[in-house]
N, C-alpha and C positions, 0 to 999 in steps of 0.2 A: 405763290404756289409751293415754292421750296419750304417757306415758313410753315405753311399749312401741313405739308408732308412731314416736316420735322416734328411739329406738335402732335401730329397723328401718331407718328412712330413713338414719340416720347410717352404719349398717353398709353399706347399699347404696351410699351416696355414697363411703365409704372403699374399697369394692370397686371402684367405678368409677375412683376415683383410682389404685388399685393397678394396675388393668388398663391405664389410660392410661399410667402410669409404665412398666410393662413393655413396652408398645407402643413408647413413645419410646426405651426402651433398645434394643429390637430394631432400630428404625430407625437409631439412632445407631451401633449395632454393625455393621449392614449397611453403612452409609456408610463407617465406618472400614475395614472389610474391602475395600470397593470402592476406597477411596483407597490402601490398602496394595498392592492388586493393580495399581493403575495405576502406582504408583511402581516396583514390581518389573518391570512391563512396560517402563517407560522404561529402567531399568537394563539389562535384558536386551537391549533394542534398541541401547543404546550399546555394550554388549559385542559384540554381533553386528557392528556397524559397525566396531569396532576389529579384530575377527577377520578382517573382509573387507578390511582396509587392504592396500595394495600390498605393504608390508613383510612383513606376516604371510603373505599369499598366496605371496610369493616364497619365504619361509622354508619354508612347508609343501610347496611344489612342488619345491624344490631337491633334486636327486638326492644321495644320500649318497656318501661317498668311495669305498666299495667298489663301488657301482654305476658310478661314473665310470671307475674302474680296469678293471672288467670290460668295459665298452663299448670302451675304448681297446685292451685286449689282444685282444678279439674282432676289431676292425678291423685291428690289426697282424698277427694271425695269419691273417687272410683276405687279406692283402696289398692292402687297400684304403687306400693311403697318403693319399689325399685325405680320406677319412672319419677316419682316425686323427689327421690334423693338426687337425681341428676340436676335438679334446679337449685340445690342448696350450695351455699358458699362453704368453703372448707372449714371456716370458723363459725358456721351458723349456730346461733343460740336458740335452739328449739326444744331444749330439755328432752323429755322422754316422748318425743313425737311419735315414734314407731309404736310404743305401747298404747299411747292415747288413741292412735289410729286403729289399732287392733280392737280396742274396747268399743270405739264407735261402730266398727264393723260388726262386732258381736251383738250390739243392741239394735242392729238394723237401722242405724242412722243414715238417712238419705239427705245429702247436702244439695240443695237446689240453689245454685249460684245465680244471683241477679246481675251484678256488674262489679267491675273493679275500676277504680279511678285514682289517678295520681293526686296527692294532696300537697306536695311540696318536696323540695330537695335540700339536704343539709350535708355536712361533712360525713354523716353516718350513711347516707344514701338517699334514695327516693322513697318517700312514704306512700304506701298504697292502701286504700281501704276497699275491701271486697264485701259487699252486702249479700246476704243469703237467707233463705227460709230452710226449714228442715222438718223431717219426720224422724221420730226415734221411738224405740221400744215398740216398733211396728204399729205406730199410731194410725197410719193410713188404713191398716186392715180393720181398725175399729171405727173408721169414719171420722177420725179426729185429725186436726192439723190441716195444712202445714203451719209451722210456727215461725213467725216473722220477727223482724227487728234485730237481726244478728249481724255481727261484723267480724271480719278477720283483719287485723292491722298487720301489715307486712312492711319490711324495709328491704328494698332491692338495691344492691350494690354491684356494679360491674356485671349486670345481667344475671345476677344470682340472688337467691333469697338469703338474707342475713338474719332476719327475725320474723316470727309469725306468732301472733297472739289472738286466738279466737275468743270472742265475747258472746256468749249465748244468753239472750234475755229470757231465760226459762221461766222466771216468775211472772214478769210483765206480759209475756205473750200467751200464758195459760198452760204451758207444757207441764209445769210443776204440779198444778192442781188437777190437771186432766190425766196425766200419765205417770209422772215420777212418784207422787205420793200414793196413789192407788196401788201401783206395782209394789212399792216398798212395804205397804201394809200386807198385801197378799203374800209376798215371798217370805216375810218374817213369820207369818202364820203357817204357811204351807211347807216351807223348807228352812226352818230356823238355823240348822247347823250350816247349811250352805250360805245362808244370809250372813252369818258371822264372818265368813270368808270373803264375801262379796263387797262388804263395806269397810273402808279403812278406818272409819270412826265408830264402828259398832259398839254399843247398841244404837247409837244415832245412825241415821241413814242418809247423810247428806253428801258423802264423798265415796266414790267407788275405789276399791283396792285394785291397783294396776299390777296384777300378777297373772301368770299363765293360768293358774288354777281358778282364780277369781273370774277371769275372762271366760273360761269354759262354762262356769256356772251362769254368768250373765247371758251368754248365748243360748244356753239350754232353757233357762227359766223365763227369759223374755218371750221366747217362742211358746213355751207352755202357757204363759199368762194369756196370750192372745187366743190360743186354742180354747182355753177354758171360758174366756169372755165371749167368744163366738159360739 
């Protein structure tokens, strides 16, 4: 009887020990999980701070090259020269872009942007090609155009335009035969003195003269030409 009682007590004691041991294991496991969670929280917080650093924020918010090119071409095609200038790098190599833009405006050029796509990156910057159609010399008022196959090649460096070179396929797309040549023949006949000022290679008529006086003549006579043809 005593033996049975002793074994019963021993069994009870061992069961108590086992329960206490399991309880301590649960407590220790819980503490370990809590500590691990705390460490993870600290790491996440550090990463979050790193992600919110000025350098990371600037990188995330910086517009891509195609976006910069699109904004510049939109401003250029809208003849907002002040806005267009804000996209240019300090050392941008665009030649007489303001005079070019004034002449395009004078002849009623409407630039119809298709899309701008990045073509690759080098030490000079990211090359972007923007394709577009256009109307010019008020061709839309004569039911002609738009004229397609044109590209502006741009280099974007540090979110600024470094170079921009428009290529107009004016012969292949029909603009030369439908608009440029008929206008040149008309203005040479109707306004020969002004025509001599309008063309840099006069008496040839392949290149416009980019002067304020020439641009005034282009604006007036391109409008007169359309009025007469209508």
